[in-house]
C-alpha positions as CSV (number, residue, x, y, z in Angstrom):
1,M,-54.8,-11.5,48.0
2,S,-53.2,-13.1,45.0
3,E,-56.3,-12.2,43.0
4,I,-55.9,-8.6,43.9
5,K,-52.3,-8.6,42.8
6,N,-53.3,-10.3,39.5
7,M,-55.9,-7.7,39.0
8,E,-53.3,-4.9,39.7
9,N,-51.0,-6.5,37.1
10,V,-53.8,-6.6,34.5
11,I,-54.7,-3.0,35.1
12,K,-51.0,-1.9,34.9
13,E,-50.6,-3.8,31.6
14,E,-53.8,-2.2,30.1
15,T,-52.8,1.3,31.2
16,T,-49.2,0.8,29.9
17,A,-50.6,-0.3,26.6
18,A,-52.9,2.6,26.4
19,V,-50.2,5.1,27.4
20,Q,-47.8,3.9,24.7
21,E,-47.3,6.3,21.8
22,P,-49.1,5.4,18.7
23,S,-46.8,3.8,16.1
24,A,-45.6,6.2,13.4
25,P,-47.1,5.7,10.0
26,E,-45.0,3.6,7.8
27,V,-42.9,5.6,5.4
28,P,-42.5,4.0,2.0
29,A,-39.0,3.3,1.1
30,A,-37.2,5.7,-1.2
31,P,-37.3,4.6,-4.8
32,V,-34.2,2.9,-6.1
33,P,-32.6,5.1,-8.7
34,H,-32.7,3.8,-12.2
35,R,-29.3,2.5,-13.3
36,V,-27.9,1.1,-16.5
37,V,-24.8,-1.1,-16.0
38,V,-22.6,-1.5,-19.0
39,D,-19.5,-3.6,-19.3
40,T,-16.8,-1.2,-20.6
41,G,-14.1,-3.8,-20.4
42,L,-12.2,-1.9,-17.7
43,E,-9.7,-4.2,-16.0
44,A,-8.1,-3.8,-12.6
45,V,-4.5,-5.1,-13.0
46,E,-2.4,-5.6,-9.9
47,I,1.1,-4.1,-10.1
48,C,3.6,-6.3,-8.3
49,N,7.3,-6.0,-7.6
50,L,9.8,-8.9,-8.2
51,Q,9.1,-10.2,-4.7
52,G,5.4,-10.5,-5.5
53,A,4.2,-7.7,-3.2
54,V,1.3,-5.6,-4.7
55,I,2.5,-2.0,-5.1
56,G,-0.6,-0.6,-6.8
57,T,-3.4,-1.2,-9.3
58,L,-3.5,-0.2,-13.0
59,Y,-6.9,0.4,-14.4
60,F,-6.7,-0.6,-18.0
61,H,-9.3,-0.5,-20.8
62,P,-8.1,-2.8,-23.6
63,A,-11.1,-1.7,-25.8
64,D,-9.9,1.9,-25.8
65,L,-8.1,2.1,-29.1
66,G,-7.2,5.7,-28.4
67,I,-4.8,4.6,-25.8
68,I,-2.4,3.5,-28.5
69,D,-2.2,7.0,-29.9
70,R,-1.9,8.5,-26.5
71,W,0.9,6.1,-25.5
72,N,2.8,6.7,-28.7
73,A,2.5,10.4,-28.3
74,M,3.9,10.1,-24.7
75,V,6.8,8.0,-25.9
76,K,7.5,10.4,-28.7
77,D,7.6,13.4,-26.3
78,F,9.5,11.6,-23.6
79,S,12.4,14.0,-24.1
80,E,10.1,16.8,-23.0
81,V,9.4,14.9,-19.8
82,T,13.1,14.5,-19.1
83,K,14.2,17.9,-20.3
84,P,14.4,19.3,-16.7
85,L,17.0,16.6,-15.9
86,E,19.1,17.6,-18.9
87,D,19.0,21.3,-18.0
88,A,19.7,20.7,-14.2
89,A,23.0,21.8,-12.9
90,E,25.3,19.1,-11.5
91,T,24.9,20.5,-8.0
92,E,22.4,19.1,-5.5
93,E,20.5,22.4,-5.5
94,G,19.7,22.1,-9.2
95,A,19.1,18.3,-9.3
96,L,16.3,18.1,-6.7
97,P,14.0,20.6,-8.3
98,A,14.7,19.1,-11.7
99,L,13.8,15.6,-10.4
100,A,10.6,16.9,-8.9
101,E,9.6,18.7,-12.2
102,A,10.5,15.7,-14.3
103,K,8.4,13.4,-12.0
104,E,5.5,15.8,-12.2
105,R,5.7,15.9,-16.0
106,L,5.9,12.1,-16.3
107,C,3.0,11.5,-13.9
108,A,0.8,14.0,-15.9
109,A,1.8,12.3,-19.2
110,L,1.1,8.8,-17.8
111,D,-2.2,9.8,-16.3
112,K,-3.2,11.3,-19.6
113,V,-2.5,8.1,-21.4
114,F,-4.7,6.0,-19.1
115,D,-7.3,8.7,-18.5
116,G,-6.9,8.3,-14.7
117,N,-4.5,8.4,-11.8
118,V,-2.2,5.5,-12.6
119,S,1.0,7.3,-11.8
120,E,0.3,7.0,-8.1
121,A,0.1,3.2,-8.5
122,F,3.6,3.0,-10.0
123,F,5.4,5.9,-8.4
124,S,4.0,6.4,-4.9
125,R,6.7,4.1,-3.4
126,V,9.6,4.4,-5.9
127,H,10.7,7.7,-7.6
128,P,10.3,7.3,-11.4
129,F,13.9,8.4,-11.9
130,S,15.5,6.1,-9.4
131,L,18.2,3.9,-10.9
132,V,17.4,0.2,-11.2
133,N,20.0,-2.0,-12.8
134,G,21.4,0.9,-14.8
135,R,18.1,2.2,-16.0
136,F,15.5,4.6,-14.7
137,Y,12.7,2.9,-12.8
138,C,10.2,4.6,-15.1
139,E,11.8,2.9,-18.1
140,N,11.1,-0.5,-16.5
141,V,7.5,0.6,-15.8
142,M,7.0,1.7,-19.4
143,D,8.5,-1.5,-20.8
144,A,6.3,-3.7,-18.6
145,V,3.2,-1.7,-19.4
146,A,3.9,-1.7,-23.1
147,D,4.4,-5.5,-23.0
148,Y,1.1,-6.0,-21.0
149,M,-0.9,-3.7,-23.4
150,G,0.5,-5.6,-26.4
151,Q,-0.5,-8.9,-25.0
152,R,-4.0,-7.7,-24.0
153,F,-4.6,-6.1,-27.4
154,S,-3.5,-9.2,-29.2
155,A,-5.8,-11.4,-27.0
156,E,-8.8,-9.1,-27.6
157,F,-8.2,-8.9,-31.4
158,E,-7.9,-12.7,-31.5
159,R,-11.1,-13.1,-29.5
160,V,-12.9,-10.6,-31.9
161,N,-11.7,-12.5,-35.0
162,R,-12.7,-15.8,-33.5
163,Q,-16.2,-14.5,-32.7
164,Q,-16.5,-12.8,-36.1
165,T,-15.6,-16.1,-37.8
166,E,-18.2,-18.0,-35.8
167,R,-20.9,-15.4,-36.5
168,M,-20.1,-15.3,-40.2
169,A,-20.2,-19.1,-40.4
170,A,-23.9,-19.0,-39.9
171,Y,-24.2,-16.9,-43.0
172,T,-21.9,-18.9,-45.2
173,N,-23.2,-22.4,-44.4
174,G,-24.3,-23.9,-47.6
175,A,-23.1,-21.0,-49.7
176,R,-21.3,-21.8,-52.9
177,T,-17.6,-21.3,-52.6
178,G,-16.7,-22.1,-56.2
179,K,-15.0,-25.3,-55.2
180,H,-16.0,-28.9,-55.7
181,K,-15.9,-31.7,-53.2
182,N,-12.3,-32.5,-52.0
183,G,-11.1,-29.0,-52.7
184,K,-10.9,-29.1,-56.4
185,T,-12.1,-26.1,-58.4
186,R,-14.4,-26.3,-61.3
187,P,-12.9,-26.1,-64.7
188,A,-13.5,-22.9,-66.5
189,A,-16.5,-22.8,-68.9
190,K,-15.4,-23.1,-72.5
191,K,-16.6,-20.5,-75.0
């Protein structure tokens, strides 16, 4: 009897294997798109408040020398950004629309400088024209960003100069400098 049951199991396994659907033909994987990755020098800089909490991220490109011109143009035209505040009436009805327009102008100017949406990182939690220690918050932002940019540009230029000196050293080794040993110059030839 056990032999019959074993035979039944074998027959069931064979028919089950025969009934199974044929496996689908293997589809080759889609080709990976070609990609060139270039280091543009873009840096993600955390923006923190005095308590150390991260309030946003500034994407800064220290190799973008055009940012200096765009920054200087924004600073020069800052009176245009704040013009709605100067023209606003002293009443609450005039101040709120003026604050909204001035914020919109400032955000557009700052985004133009950095060629991206950086205003959200600075002003999503604090209105740019909020007063902080007797100054507009946006003035604190602009001072901090200007200091950071100055430090990064100085560091990059120092790095370039150091690398340039190292590269040029390979070309000047053994070159005549017009100086004798111990730093003394040669006497001028007599006529």
